[in-house]
FIKELUM-693430 format. One record per residue (C-alpha): residue in one letter; x, y, z. Coordinates in steps of 0.5 Angstrom, whole numbers, padded with zeros to 4 digits, always signed. Example, Ala and Ser with C-alpha at 12.3 -4.5 7.8 and 13.67 -1.06 7.14 Angstrom:
a+0025-0009+0016/s+0027-0002+0014/
This chain:
m+0031-0018-0011/k+0025-0022-0009/e+0018-0022-0012/r+0013-0017-0010/v+0006-0016-0011/l+0002-0009-0009/t+0001-0009-0002/r-0003-0004+0002/r+0004+0000+0003/d+0004+0001-0004/f-0003+0003-0005/l-0002+0008+0001/r+0005+0010-0003/a+0002+0011-0009/s-0004+0015-0006/a+0002+0020-0003/l+0005+0021-0010/t-0002+0023-0013/a-0003+0028-0007/i+0002+0032-0009/g+0000+0033-0016/a-0004+0027-0019/v-0009+0022-0016/v-0011+0022-0009/a-0016+0016-0006/a-0023+0018-0005/c-0028+0021+0000/a-0035+0019+0002/p-0040+0017+0008/a-0040+0014+0014/p-0045+0013+0019/t-0042+0015+0025/p-0038+0022+0026/t-0031+0021+0029/k-0028+0025+0035/a-0021+0026+0037/p-0017+0021+0041/t-0016+0020+0049/k-0014+0026+0052/p-0006+0027+0055/v-0005+0026+0062/a-0001+0030+0066/a+0007+0030+0065/p+0011+0026+0069/t+0015+0029+0075/a+0020+0023+0076/t+0022+0017+0072/p+0016+0016+0067/k+0012+0009+0068/p+0012+0004+0063/a+0005+0003+0059/e+0002-0004+0059/p+0004-0007+0052/t-0001-0008+0047/k-0002-0013+0042/p-0006-0013+0036/p-0012-0018+0036/a-0013-0022+0029/p-0018-0017+0025/t-0025-0020+0024/a-0029-0015+0020/t-0028-0009+0015/p-0025-0003+0019/k-0030+0002+0022/p-0030+0009+0024/a-0027+0010+0031/e-0032+0011+0037/p-0033+0018+0039/t-0029+0019+0045/a-0029+0026+0050/t-0025+0032+0047/p-0018+0032+0050/k-0016+0037+0055/p-0010+0041+0055/v-0005+0038+0060/a-0002+0043+0065/k+0005+0042+0062/y+0008+0039+0056/n+0015+0036+0056/e+0020+0036+0050/a+0027+0033+0048/p+0033+0037+0051/m+0036+0039+0044/l+0029+0043+0043/a+0029+0045+0050/e+0036+0048+0049/l+0033+0052+0043/v+0027+0055+0047/k+0032+0057+0052/q+0036+0061+0047/g+0030+0064+0044/k+0031+0060+0037/l+0024+0056+0038/p+0017+0058+0042/p+0016+0054+0048/v+0013+0047+0047/d+0006+0048+0048/q+0006+0054+0043/r+0009+0049+0038/l+0003+0044+0039/p-0004+0044+0037/i-0009+0045+0042/e-0011+0038+0041/p-0005+0034+0040/l-0006+0027+0038/v-0004+0022+0044/v+0000+0016+0042/t-0001+0010+0047/p+0006+0007+0047/v+0007+0000+0045/e+0011-0002+0051/q+0013+0004+0055/v+0014+0011+0055/g+0020+0012+0052/i+0026+0017+0053/y+0029+0022+0049/g+0035+0022+0044/g+0039+0017+0040/v+0039+0016+0032/w+0035+0011+0028/r+0040+0008+0023/e+0038+0005+0016/a+0041+0003+0010/h+0038+0004+0002/v+0041+0003-0005/g+0038+0010-0008/i+0033+0014-0011/n+0027+0008-0011/d+0029+0006-0004/r+0026+0013-0002/w+0019+0010-0001/q+0022+0005+0004/n+0022+0012+0008/s+0015+0014+0006/y+0013+0008+0010/f+0016+0011+0017/l+0014+0018+0015/f+0008+0020+0011/e+0002+0022+0015/r-0005+0022+0013/i-0012+0024+0014/a-0013+0018+0018/r-0010+0011+0020/f-0012+0004+0021/s-0012+0001+0028/p-0007-0004+0029/d-0012-0010+0028/f-0015-0006+0022/t-0022-0006+0025/k-0022+0001+0026/i-0020+0008+0022/l-0018+0013+0027/p-0016+0020+0027/n-0009+0022+0025/v-0008+0029+0022/a-0016+0030+0022/k-0018+0030+0029/s-0025+0029+0027/w-0030+0028+0021/a-0037+0027+0019/f-0042+0025+0014/t-0048+0028+0011/p-0054+0023+0012/d-0055+0022+0005/g-0047+0020+0004/k-0046+0025-0001/s-0041+0030+0003/i-0036+0030+0008/t-0033+0035+0013/i-0026+0034+0015/n-0024+0038+0021/l-0016+0039+0022/r-0012+0040+0029/k-0013+0048+0031/g-0006+0050+0032/m-0002+0045+0028/n+0004+0047+0024/w+0009+0045+0019/s+0016+0044+0021/d+0018+0051+0019/g+0013+0054+0024/s+0008+0056+0019/p+0001+0055+0021/f-0002+0048+0018/t-0009+0050+0015/t-0015+0049+0010/a-0011+0054+0006/d-0006+0049+0005/v-0012+0044+0003/m-0015+0049-0002/f-0008+0050-0005/w-0007+0043-0007/w-0014+0042-0010/e-0015+0049-0013/d-0008+0050-0016/v-0005+0043-0016/v-0011+0038-0018/l-0015+0043-0022/n-0009+0045-0025/d-0009+0041-0032/e-0002+0042-0033/l+0000+0039-0026/t-0005+0034-0026/p-0008+0033-0033/t-0011+0026-0031/k-0016+0028-0025/p-0016+0023-0019/v-0020+0017-0020/r-0022+0017-0013/m-0024+0024-0012/k-0030+0022-0018/i-0036+0018-0017/g-0041+0017-0023/g-0036+0020-0027/e-0036+0027-0024/l-0030+0030-0020/a-0032+0032-0013/k-0033+0039-0010/v-0028+0042-0005/e-0030+0048-0001/k-0027+0051+0005/v-0031+0052+0011/d-0026+0055+0016/d-0019+0056+0017/y-0019+0048+0020/a-0025+0045+0017/f-0026+0043+0009/k-0032+0040+0006/i-0032+0035+0000/s-0038+0034-0004/f-0040+0029-0009/k-0045+0028-0014/q-0048+0021-0011/a-0047+0017-0005/y-0040+0015-0004/g-0040+0010+0002/a-0033+0007+0001/f-0029+0013+0003/e-0029+0010+0010/e-0024+0005+0007/f-0020+0010+0004/l-0019+0015+0009/p-0012+0012+0011/s-0010+0014+0004/q-0011+0021+0004/i-0006+0026+0003/m-0010+0033+0001/w-0005+0038+0002/v+0001+0042+0000/p+0005+0047+0004/a+0002+0053+0000/t+0007+0059+0002/y+0013+0055+0000/s+0010+0052-0006/k+0007+0058-0009/q+0014+0061-0011/f+0015+0055-0016/h+0008+0056-0019/t+0007+0060-0025/k+0000+0063-0022/y+0004+0066-0016/a+0011+0067-0017/d+0015+0073-0020/k+0016+0071-0027/a+0023+0073-0027/k+0025+0069-0021/l+0021+0063-0023/d+0025+0063-0030/a+0032+0064-0026/a+0030+0058-0021/m+0028+0054-0028/k+0035+0056-0030/e+0038+0054-0024/e+0035+0047-0024/g+0036+0046-0031/v+0029+0045-0034/d+0025+0049-0039/k+0018+0048-0036/w+0015+0051-0030/t+0012+0044-0029/a+0019+0041-0029/l+0021+0046-0024/w+0015+0044-0019/a+0016+0037-0020/a+0024+0037-0018/k+0022+0042-0012/r+0016+0038-0009/m+0020+0031-0010/d+0018+0028-0003/l+0023+0025+0002/n+0029+0028-0002/n+0028+0036-0002/p+0031+0039+0004/g+0028+0046+0006/v+0021+0043+0004/p+0016+0044+0010/e+0013+0038+0012/i+0009+0035+0018/f+0013+0029+0019/a+0016+0027+0025/w+0023+0028+0022/v+0025+0032+0016/c+0031+0031+0011/k+0037+0036+0011/n+0040+0033+0005/k+0039+0029-0001/l+0039+0021-0001/d+0045+0021-0006/q+0049+0023+0000/p+0053+0018+0003/v+0049+0019+0009/q+0042+0022+0008/i+0040+0025+0015/y+0033+0027+0018/e+0032+0031+0024/r+0027+0031+0029/n+0021+0036+0027/p+0020+0041+0033/y+0013+0042+0031/y+0011+0035+0031/w+0004+0035+0033/k+0004+0028+0037/v+0005+0027+0044/d+0005+0020+0049/t+0000+0019+0054/a+0005+0023+0059/g+0005+0029+0055/n+0012+0028+0052/q+0012+0031+0045/l+0014+0026+0040/p+0019+0024+0037/y+0023+0021+0042/l+0029+0020+0037/d+0033+0026+0035/r+0034+0024+0028/k+0035+0018+0023/e+0041+0017+0019/r+0040+0013+0012/t+0047+0010+0009/l+0047+0009+0002/v+0050+0002+0000/p+0051-0001-0007/d+0046-0006-0007/a+0042-0011-0003/q+0047-0015-0001/a+0051-0010+0003/i+0045-0008+0007/l+0044-0015+0009/l+0051-0015+0011/k+0050-0009+0015/a+0044-0012+0018/l+0047-0018+0020/a+0053-0014+0023/g+0048-0010+0028/d+0049-0004+0024/i+0042-0003+0023/d+0036-0001+0028/y+0030-0003+0024/q+0030-0006+0016/d+0026-0010+0012/r+0027-0007+0005/n+0032-0011+0001/v+0033-0016+0007/a+0027-0020+0009/g+0026-0025+0004/v+0025-0033+0004/a+0032-0034+0002/n+0035-0029+0007/r+0032-0032+0013/p+0036-0038+0015/v+0042-0033+0015/i+0038-0028+0019/m+0036-0033+0024/e+0043-0036+0025/n+0046-0029+0026/r+0041-0026+0031/q+0045-0026+0037/k+0052-0024+0034/g+0048-0018+0031/d+0044-0017+0037/y+0037-0016+0034/r+0031-0020+0034/v+0026-0022+0028/l+0019-0020+0028/a+0014-0021+0023/t+0011-0016+0019/l+0004-0015+0015/s+0003-0021+0010/p-0003-0019+0005/g-0003-0027+0003/t+0000-0026-0003/y-0001-0032-0008/w+0005-0033-0012/g+0005-0036-0018/t-0001-0033-0020/v-0003-0035-0028/f-0006-0030-0032/f-0009-0032-0038/n-0010-0028-0045/f-0017-0027-0046/t-0017-0023-0052/h-0011-0027-0055/k-0010-0025-0063/d-0010-0033-0064/p-0017-0035-0064/v-0016-0042-0062/l-0013-0040-0056/k-0018-0034-0055/e-0023-0039-0055/l-0020-0044-0050/f-0018-0039-0045/n-0025-0036-0045/k-0028-0043-0043/v-0028-0044-0036/e-0027-0052-0037/f-0020-0050-0039/r-0018-0046-0034/q-0021-0051-0029/a-0017-0057-0032/f-0011-0052-0032/s-0012-0051-0024/l-0013-0059-0023/a-0007-0061-0026/v-0002-0058-0022/n+0000-0061-0015/r+0000-0054-0011/q+0003-0058-0004/e+0009-0061-0008/v+0010-0054-0011/n+0010-0051-0004/e+0014-0056-0001/l+0019-0056-0007/i+0019-0048-0008/d+0018-0045-0001/k+0020-0051+0004/g+0012-0052+0005/t+0011-0045+0009/g+0006-0043+0004/t-0002-0045+0004/p-0004-0048-0002/g-0010-0046-0005/q-0014-0042-0010/l-0013-0034-0011/t-0018-0031-0007/c-0017-0026-0001/k-0013-0027+0005/p-0016-0031+0011/n-0019-0026+0017/s-0021-0022+0012/p-0029-0021+0012/w-0030-0023+0005/w-0026-0030+0006/k-0029-0037+0006/q-0026-0044+0005/e-0030-0045-0001/f-0026-0040-0005/v-0019-0043-0003/d-0021-0050-0005/a-0025-0048-0011/y-0021-0053-0017/a-0015-0053-0012/k-0015-0060-0011/y-0009-0064-0015/d-0013-0069-0020/p-0010-0070-0026/a-0015-0075-0028/a-0021-0070-0027/a-0016-0065-0031/n-0016-0070-0037/k-0023-0071-0037/l-0025-0064-0038/l-0020-0063-0043/d-0023-0069-0047/a-0030-0066-0046/l-0027-0060-0050/g-0025-0064-0056/l-0018-0064-0055/t-0017-0071-0055/k-0012-0072-0061/k-0005-0072-0059/d+0002-0072-0063/a+0007-0077-0063/e+0010-0074-0056/g+0003-0074-0053/y+0001-0067-0053/r-0006-0065-0055/l-0007-0062-0061/r-0012-0056-0062/s-0018-0056-0067/d-0013-0053-0073/g-0009-0059-0072/k-0003-0055-0069/r+0000-0058-0062/l-0003-0054-0056/s+0003-0050-0054/l+0003-0044-0049/v+0008-0039-0048/y+0009-0038-0040/s+0011-0031-0039/v+0015-0031-0032/f+0016-0024-0028/t+0023-0024-0026/a+0028-0019-0023/g+0035-0019-0020/g+0037-0026-0022/d+0031-0029-0018/q+0030-0036-0020/i+0024-0038-0016/p+0019-0036-0021/l+0023-0040-0026/n+0023-0046-0022/r+0016-0046-0020/a+0014-0045-0027/e+0018-0051-0029/l+0014-0055-0024/v+0008-0053-0027/k+0011-0055-0034/k+0012-0062-0032/y+0005-0062-0029/l+0001-0060-0035/k+0006-0064-0040/d+0002-0070-0036/v-0005-0068-0038/g-0002-0066-0045/v-0001-0059-0045/e+0006-0056-0047/i+0009-0050-0043/i+0015-0046-0046/v+0017-0042-0040/k+0020-0035-0042/s+0023-0031-0037/v+0021-0023-0038/d+0024-0018-0034/r+0020-0014-0029/a+0021-0008-0033/l+0018-0011-0039/w+0013-0016-0036/v+0007-0011-0035/p+0007-0007-0041/h+0008-0014-0045/v+0002-0017-0041/h-0002-0010-0041/a-0002-0010-0049/s-0004-0017-0049/e+0002-0020-0052/h+0002-0026-0048/d-0001-0033-0048/i-0001-0034-0040/a+0003-0030-0035/d+0006-0031-0028/y+0007-0026-0023/a+0003-0025-0016/a-0004-0023-0014/n-0009-0022-0008/l-0016-0020-0008/g-0016-0016-0002/f-0014-0017+0006/f-0016-0013+0012/g-0013-0006+0011/n-0014-0006+0004/p-0021-0008+0001/p-0022-0011-0005/i-0025-0004-0008/v-0018-0002-0008/r-0015-0008-0012/g-0016-0008-0019/e-0015-0016-0019/a-0022-0016-0015/f-0027-0012-0019/l-0023-0012-0026/n-0025-0005-0027/a-0019-0001-0027/e-0014-0003-0033/g-0008+0000-0030/n-0009-0003-0023/q-0010-0011-0025/h-0007-0016-0030/i-0013-0020-0031/a-0016-0018-0038/t-0013-0011-0038/q-0017-0010-0045/w-0024-0012-0041/g-0022-0006-0036/l-0020-0001-0041/w-0027-0002-0044/n-0030-0001-0038/e-0026+0005-0036/s-0027+0008-0043/g-0034+0007-0043/g-0034+0002-0049/k-0029+0006-0053/q-0023+0002-0052/g-0021-0005-0051/v-0026-0011-0051/e-0033-0012-0049/p-0033-0017-0043/p-0038-0023-0042/a-0044-0022-0037/e-0040-0025-0031/i-0035-0019-0031/k-0041-0014-0032/k-0044-0017-0026/l-0037-0016-0022/w-0037-0009-0024/e-0045-0008-0022/l-0042-0011-0015/y-0037-0006-0015/e-0041+0000-0016/k-0046-0002-0011/t-0040-0003-0006/m-0037+0004-0008/a-0044+0007-0006/e-0046+0003+0000/v-0046+0007+0007/s-0047+0001+0011/g-0041-0003+0012/e-0044-0010+0013/k-0047-0009+0006/r-0041-0007+0003/i-0038-0014+0006/q-0044-0018+0003/y-0042-0015-0004/q-0035-0016-0003/t-0036-0023-0001/e-0040-0024-0008/a-0035-0022-0012/m-0030-0027-0008/a-0035-0032-0010/l-0035-0030-0018/h-0028-0031-0018/a-0028-0038-0015/k-0033-0040-0020/n-0030-0037-0026/l-0022-0038-0024/w-0021-0031-0028/a-0014-0032-0025/i-0011-0039-0022/a-0006-0039-0016/w-0002-0044-0013/y-0001-0042-0006/a-0001-0036-0001/e+0005-0033+0003/p+0005-0035+0010/d+0004-0030+0016/l+0012-0030+0017/g+0013-0029+0010/r+0015-0022+0011/f+0019-0020+0017/v+0024-0014+0020/l+0030-0014+0023/v+0030-0010+0030/k+0036-0008+0034/n+0034-0011+0041/n+0035-0004+0044/f+0030-0001+0039/r+0024-0001+0043/n+0016+0000+0042/v+0016-0004+0036/p+0010-0009+0037/d+0012-0016+0037/k+0008-0018+0031/a+0008-0012+0027/f+0002-0013+0022/d+0004-0006+0019/v+0009-0001+0023/e+0005+0005+0020/t-0001+0003+0025/y+0004+0004+0031/h+0006+0011+0030/t+0014+0010+0029/a+0015+0017+0033/q+0014+0013+0039/f+0020+0008+0037/f+0026+0010+0042/i+0033+0007+0044/k+0033+0003+0051/k+0039+0005+0055/
């Protein structure tokens, strides 16, 4: 498995997990109310005309709320899939206009209005790969525009904030239903809040992004299709979190597994059947996303069997609440079929043979790219770029709270970190390890992000061993042993264990570390490379047991601002690898961890300003200042950023409405995918 860092998808996935019973992203103010999208046009009377293809421009600014547009009017007649029309004819389903909300979400197809029918074929390797499906299925309050410059309506048709930025009212779509035909209303939102989030057994740790100033939000029902969230103080950063919000649970279905509502005898029987002795364990089992046939969903397709079966099947949701510009109810495809295979190599072979319609997970790595490109014609597929967050591979994390006082003192001197950075030839590492496809530079945010500056990339990133030697000499590290290694202040050799994150036999991180070892030897610092399995690397680093450690990081990108990432503001111990003890001190109010230096506290002040600020322009200013502090202090050091084409997807040539450059498939509504005859 190729090395990987937390991306926007991972963040959204985590938010989805917590929406069921743990953590959900925050809510806060924006200056402009968001209205519903463009109205649907009348249904076609003949062959649908293709829509003009759309291509996303390069993002240039922080996402803004969608511009207000006219409220869509109901079309004279909606169209539906033949398989659903037959069920209507048999009296097994209500007519399509009764299954859709009053104002369905209108999706403009990427290429053209599609045709109904067909199967979307995928492959997976087991339970962890269920999250692959979450990228394609999960629905949230809002979504990013394809260029990540706006935040658009999704489940919510609109939202509005109070002038003081302390509360938001969210309006759901009237007439929207769950996949079983039951109404989707604020009753499902209030059940999620009152009976899941506020239930200490299900959610002992309350959602951090539902708090501001240390106080949990208040959620109130306004009416059946509107709810209000109020905070202690202004929470302007919420507009950057809207696309991560899942704030509902199917109340009617879920109550049968909740101790507050279920008949005790029936609950005990269900626990016995499931093989658990606590109702919370039963709840977790019955609420496990993407692996629970029978759970009402609002997805385009809903699962019909579990993923441990040879083929997991998802069938179209007859109550799906989106239509295309011609009034055709989505999705176009009848179902998804996810074939269980033993390993990633089996997925690659199926993809090369043309037996998969859309696949990125477990195949899209640098090592696989040559064979994937060579087999495009044989496999009848195309290779498209996906979102690149500009991840910096080989990021070095120092142990600023080391138990060894000598190393602790060295690591906390910015001159030592500057020397370490200047000693490495980034261009050569990039050429030898990733064939020159990366962009050498210092750890910062991704280009095209509104917080990016070239000076941040260039900070102490030039290969200059002479300057590195000079800095090390100035630190008093002038004495050397017989092998040319510098001696510490206590007379011991300056030797650092380099803990390298590895997974699945991937040799790239180790090969990169060996190059770093060579460069540091040239300036008199011994590096001992130590391979650490991915399951052990995080606890090893977060317990401050390392000297220096290698993995990956980025400080934010369009669609995933710095406030989302722990690395950027170093405020959340559980979400970052840079000085976790500093983050723990902040999170615990000084009761745990280690108090940080003044520059870190300055970073936290910027974080608090960013979170409260209603003005998007001012938030950009604060986040740019945070990037500048990173460039100045080098709290972590990186070698090069992955290229825009570093992540890609295999798509069958007849599998359409996939954008030529899929920045992120979630922004394009996968329900519009179709198979062209």
